[in-house]
C-alpha positions in Angstrom: -0.2 0.0 0.2 1.8 3.6 -0.5 1.2 6.3 2.1 -2.5 8.0 1.3 -3.8 4.0 1.4 -1.5 3.3 4.8 -2.8 6.4 6.5 -5.9 6.4 5.4 -5.8 2.9 7.2 -3.9 4.1 10.0 -6.6 6.6 10.4 -9.6 4.7 10.1 -8.1 2.0 13.1 -7.3 5.2 15.3 -11.4 6.2 15.4 -12.3 3.0 16.0 -10.0 3.0 18.6 -11.5 6.7 20.3 -14.5 4.8 19.8 -14.1 2.3 21.9 -12.3 4.0 24.4 -15.1 6.8 24.8 -13.5 9.5 23.1 -13.4 10.8 18.8 -11.0 12.6 16.6 -11.6 16.1 17.6 -10.3 15.4 21.2 -6.8 14.5 19.8 -4.4 16.5 22.5 -1.5 15.3 20.2 -0.2 13.6 17.8 3.1 11.9 16.7 4.0 10.5 13.2 6.5 8.1 12.8 7.3 8.3 8.8 9.6 6.2 6.7 10.5 9.1 4.0 9.9 13.1 4.5 9.5 13.3 0.7 6.4 11.7 1.6 4.9 13.8 3.8 3.2 16.1 1.5 0.6 13.1 0.5 0.0 12.2 3.8 -0.6 15.4 5.4 -3.0 15.5 2.5 -4.9 12.9 3.8 -4.3 13.4 7.7 -6.0 17.1 6.9 -8.9 15.6 5.3 -9.5 13.4 8.2 -9.5 16.2 11.3 -11.7 18.5 11.4 -11.1 22.4 11.5 -10.5 23.7 14.7 -9.7 20.6 16.3 -6.2 19.7 14.8 -4.2 18.5 18.2 -0.5 19.6 18.5 1.6 17.3 16.1 5.2 16.2 15.2 6.1 14.1 12.4 9.7 12.7 12.4 11.5 10.2 10.2 12.4 6.6 11.7 12.7 3.4 10.0 10.1 1.0 10.2 10.1 -2.3 10.0 8.7 -4.1 7.0 7.0 -2.7 4.4 5.1 -0.1 6.7 5.4 3.7 5.8 3.9 5.4 8.9 2.6 4.8 12.6 1.5 7.3 14.9 1.0 7.9 19.0 -1.7 9.8 20.1 -3.0 11.3 23.1 -6.8 11.7 23.7 -9.3 13.1 26.3 -11.5 10.2 26.9 -15.0 12.4 27.7 
């Protein structure tokens, strides 16, 4: 899967985890995105920006790292539980 597909899948999974734990994407406090190549950042940001609701973007950091296998992106989030 390319970076857009992986980002879409990761955000869908994150949304499911938010629901499971009683919160949603509008209550993210911070997000750290780990990407294998900063050249992919613009494509990842297009998906991210379409997912985050206006006025609800968390503090965010994006760092380049090595990831196992075919993974291009990982994410760690902190969210307020309602």
